[in-house]
N, CA, C and O of each residue as an XYZ file, in Angstrom:
300
protein
N      31.192     28.150    -35.404
C      30.919     27.021    -34.539
C      30.570     25.809    -35.400
O      29.930     25.922    -36.445
N      31.004     24.675    -34.935
C      30.712     23.455    -35.673
C      29.462     22.765    -35.126
O      28.839     23.233    -34.173
N      29.118     21.653    -35.747
C      27.902     20.925    -35.388
C      27.954     20.403    -33.956
O      26.940     20.404    -33.257
N      29.122     19.962    -33.521
C      29.274     19.436    -32.158
C      28.977     20.522    -31.121
O      28.358     20.239    -30.095
N      29.400     21.730    -31.368
C      29.141     22.832    -30.438
C      27.655     23.140    -30.346
O      27.124     23.364    -29.259
N      26.987     23.149    -31.498
C      25.538     23.391    -31.487
C      24.800     22.262    -30.772
O      23.823     22.506    -30.064
N      25.266     21.028    -30.959
C      24.638     19.888    -30.284
C      24.797     20.009    -28.769
O      23.848     19.771    -28.022
N      25.988     20.375    -28.321
C      26.219     20.535    -26.883
C      25.392     21.681    -26.314
O      24.885     21.577    -25.197
N      25.251     22.751    -27.048
C      24.433     23.869    -26.597
C      22.966     23.467    -26.506
O      22.279     23.823    -25.549
N      22.489     22.728    -27.496
C      21.110     22.253    -27.481
C      20.835     21.301    -26.328
O      19.777     21.352    -25.701
N      21.807     20.426    -26.059
C      21.653     19.488    -24.937
C      21.603     20.254    -23.621
O      20.771     19.955    -22.764
N      22.466     21.221    -23.453
C      22.487     21.998    -22.213
C      21.193     22.791    -22.028
O      20.634     22.820    -20.931
N      20.723     23.427    -23.084
C      19.473     24.187    -22.979
C      18.278     23.269    -22.734
O      17.399     23.593    -21.936
N      18.245     22.132    -23.412
C      17.150     21.185    -23.216
C      17.122     20.630    -21.811
O      16.053     20.480    -21.220
N      18.281     20.325    -21.276
C      18.358     19.802    -19.916
C      17.939     20.866    -18.901
O      17.264     20.558    -17.918
N      18.334     22.099    -19.135
C      17.923     23.187    -18.247
C      16.423     23.422    -18.281
O      15.801     23.637    -17.240
N      15.843     23.384    -19.462
C      14.389     23.552    -19.576
C      13.642     22.393    -18.927
O      12.602     22.594    -18.299
N      14.166     21.190    -19.076
C      13.523     20.032    -18.447
C      13.581     20.139    -16.926
O      12.615     19.803    -16.241
N      14.700     20.602    -16.402
C      14.825     20.755    -14.951
C      13.871     21.827    -14.434
O      13.247     21.653    -13.387
N      13.757     22.929    -15.164
C      12.828     23.994    -14.748
C      11.382     23.513    -14.819
O      10.593     23.783    -13.913
N      11.034     22.808    -15.879
C       9.680     22.287    -16.012
C       9.346     21.290    -14.917
O       8.236     21.287    -14.386
N      10.311     20.446    -14.582
C      10.107     19.472    -13.517
C       9.918     20.167    -12.180
O       9.044     19.784    -11.401
N      10.714     21.169    -11.907
C      10.595     21.898    -10.641
C       9.251     22.608    -10.533
O       8.633     22.614     -9.468
N       8.805     23.197    -11.616
C       7.496     23.871    -11.611
C       6.380     22.857    -11.406
O       5.458     23.096    -10.626
N       6.456     21.727    -12.102
C       5.441     20.685    -11.961
C       5.383     20.106    -10.563
O       4.300     19.899    -10.017
N       6.547     19.843     -9.980
C       6.577     19.322     -8.620
C       6.036     20.338     -7.623
O       5.302     19.983     -6.701
N       6.395     21.585     -7.809
C       5.890     22.632     -6.918
C       4.380     22.758     -6.983
O       3.716     22.907     -5.957
N       3.841     22.696     -8.189
C       2.384     22.786     -8.336
C       1.691     21.570     -7.729
O       0.632     21.703     -7.116
N       2.281     20.388     -7.896
C       1.679     19.168     -7.343
C       1.661     19.208     -5.822
O       0.652     18.877     -5.198
N       2.765     19.607     -5.236
C       2.840     19.660     -3.779
C       1.916     20.742     -3.232
O       1.254     20.534     -2.215
N       1.864     21.884     -3.891
C       0.976     22.965     -3.434
C      -0.483     22.531     -3.492
O      -1.248     22.810     -2.569
N      -0.872     21.860     -4.553
C      -2.256     21.401     -4.667
C      -2.567     20.328     -3.626
O      -3.662     20.306     -3.064
N      -1.608     19.441     -3.368
C      -1.825     18.398     -2.356
C      -1.971     19.012     -0.971
O      -2.851     18.614     -0.207
N      -1.133     19.960     -0.644
C      -1.231     20.598      0.669
C      -2.516     21.392      0.811
O      -3.106     21.443      1.890
N      -2.943     22.002     -0.264
C      -4.223     22.721     -0.235
C      -5.381     21.752     -0.017
O      -6.302     22.041      0.747
N      -5.335     20.613     -0.684
C      -6.373     19.606     -0.504
C      -6.378     19.021      0.895
O      -7.440     18.768      1.464
N      -5.196     18.806      1.450
C      -5.104     18.272      2.808
C      -5.637     19.281      3.819
O      -6.294     18.902      4.788
N      -5.360     20.552      3.599
C      -5.851     21.559      4.543
C      -7.374     21.684      4.494
O      -8.001     22.030      5.495
N      -7.960     21.407      3.349
C      -9.425     21.490      3.231
C     -10.114     20.227      3.737
O     -11.233     20.289      4.247
N      -9.449     19.081      3.597
C     -10.063     17.817      3.980
C      -8.998     16.919      4.634
O      -8.451     16.028      3.985
N      -8.714     17.156      5.903
C      -7.625     16.424      6.575
C      -7.835     14.909      6.649
O      -6.862     14.159      6.729
N      -9.079     14.453      6.623
C      -9.305     13.007      6.724
C      -8.892     12.262      5.460
O      -8.778     11.037      5.487
N      -8.668     12.959      4.365
C      -8.246     12.328      3.110
C      -6.737     12.433      2.892
O      -6.258     12.299      1.766
N      -6.003     12.668      3.956
C      -4.558     12.888      3.843
C      -3.850     11.707      3.180
O      -3.025     11.907      2.288
N      -4.159     10.486      3.601
C      -3.449      9.321      3.059
C      -3.675      9.152      1.561
O      -2.730      8.866      0.825
N      -4.906      9.324      1.102
C      -5.194      9.194     -0.335
C      -4.518     10.294     -1.129
O      -3.953     10.041     -2.193
N      -4.575     11.507     -0.618
C      -3.968     12.640     -1.327
C      -2.454     12.473     -1.402
O      -1.855     12.696     -2.454
N      -1.837     12.084     -0.294
C      -0.386     11.918     -0.289
C       0.059     10.799     -1.231
O       1.072     10.930     -1.918
N      -0.692      9.708     -1.262
C      -0.338      8.594     -2.140
C      -0.390      9.030     -3.608
O       0.526      8.737     -4.377
N      -1.444      9.719     -3.989
C      -1.557     10.195     -5.369
C      -0.491     11.226     -5.688
O       0.036     11.240     -6.800
N      -0.162     12.090     -4.735
C       0.877     13.087     -4.969
C       2.231     12.418     -5.160
O       2.994     12.809     -6.043
N       2.535     11.421     -4.348
C       3.825     10.744     -4.461
C       3.948     10.021     -5.802
O       5.006     10.058     -6.431
N       2.887      9.373     -6.236
C       2.918      8.695     -7.541
C       3.109      9.712     -8.663
O       3.899      9.477     -9.578
N       2.402     10.830     -8.607
C       2.552     11.870     -9.622
C       3.949     12.464     -9.631
O       4.513     12.713    -10.697
N       4.512     12.694     -8.450
C       5.868     13.235     -8.375
C       6.892     12.239     -8.921
O       7.883     12.632     -9.536
N       6.648     10.958     -8.693
C       7.554      9.946     -9.232
C       7.534      9.949    -10.761
O       8.581      9.810    -11.394
N       6.357     10.108    -11.352
C       6.280     10.185    -12.815
C       6.985     11.430    -13.350
O       7.672     11.366    -14.369
N       6.818     12.547    -12.674
C       7.490     13.780    -13.104
C       9.000     13.610    -13.032
O       9.712     14.009    -13.953
N       9.495     13.023    -11.948
C      10.932     12.801    -11.808
C      11.444     11.797    -12.833
O      12.564     11.934    -13.326
N      10.640     10.796    -13.158
C      11.065      9.799    -14.143
C      11.273     10.441    -15.509
O      12.235     10.124    -16.208
N      10.384     11.330    -15.883
C      10.543     12.024    -17.168
C      11.822     12.850    -17.170
O      12.537     12.884    -18.171
N      12.109     13.508    -16.069
C      13.331     14.304    -15.973
C      14.571     13.422    -16.060
O      15.557     13.801    -16.693
N      14.532     12.261    -15.437
C      15.676     11.341    -15.500
C      15.864     10.814    -16.922
O      16.999     10.664    -17.375
N      14.764     10.530    -17.635
C      14.884     10.109    -19.031
C      15.555     11.195    -19.871
O      16.406     10.897    -20.709
N      15.179     12.427    -19.653
C      15.789     13.522    -20.410
C      17.269     13.640    -20.076
O      18.084     13.923    -20.954
N      17.621     13.426    -18.812
C      19.027     13.464    -18.414
C      19.812     12.351    -19.113
O      20.937     12.577    -19.559
N      19.242     11.173    -19.210
C      19.910     10.058    -19.884
C      20.099     10.374    -21.365
O      21.174     10.144    -21.917
N      19.050     10.905    -22.013
C      19.174     11.281    -23.426
C      20.214     12.378    -23.620
O      20.948     12.377    -24.608
N      20.276     13.313    -22.676
C      21.280     14.373    -22.778
C      22.690     13.799    -22.726
O      23.556     14.213    -23.496
N      22.926     12.863    -21.838
C      24.254     12.236    -21.767
C      24.539     11.412    -23.017
O      25.679     11.372    -23.481
N      23.527     10.758    -23.566
C      23.747      9.976    -24.783
C      24.132     10.876    -25.950
O      25.058     10.561    -26.698
N      23.426     11.999    -26.111
C      23.739     12.904    -27.213
C      25.011     13.687    -26.992
O      25.669     14.071    -27.960
N      25.377     13.937    -25.752
C      26.595     14.695    -25.465
C      27.833     13.884    -25.778
O      28.882     14.457    -26.074
N      27.741     12.567    -25.723
C      28.920     11.743    -25.986
C      29.106     11.412    -27.454
O      30.131     10.840    -27.823
N      28.146     11.754    -28.304
C      28.276     11.470    -29.737
C      29.172     12.471    -30.428
O      29.388     12.376    -31.636
């Protein structure tokens, strides 16, 4: 195998790991938010706002990794 093949394999594995990490992080964030809402329903708006901001940051990191993967795959 040449260097290009190893690079493509690394990009694919890195992108897969990033997607799995993002899914786990989002699942944990949503589970914790729902648990907090069930314990204290009057704080629903604050909890949801913080959860949405956190989920946006998690998704942003995943999108950055996707962009880097496409950049390295085309080299």
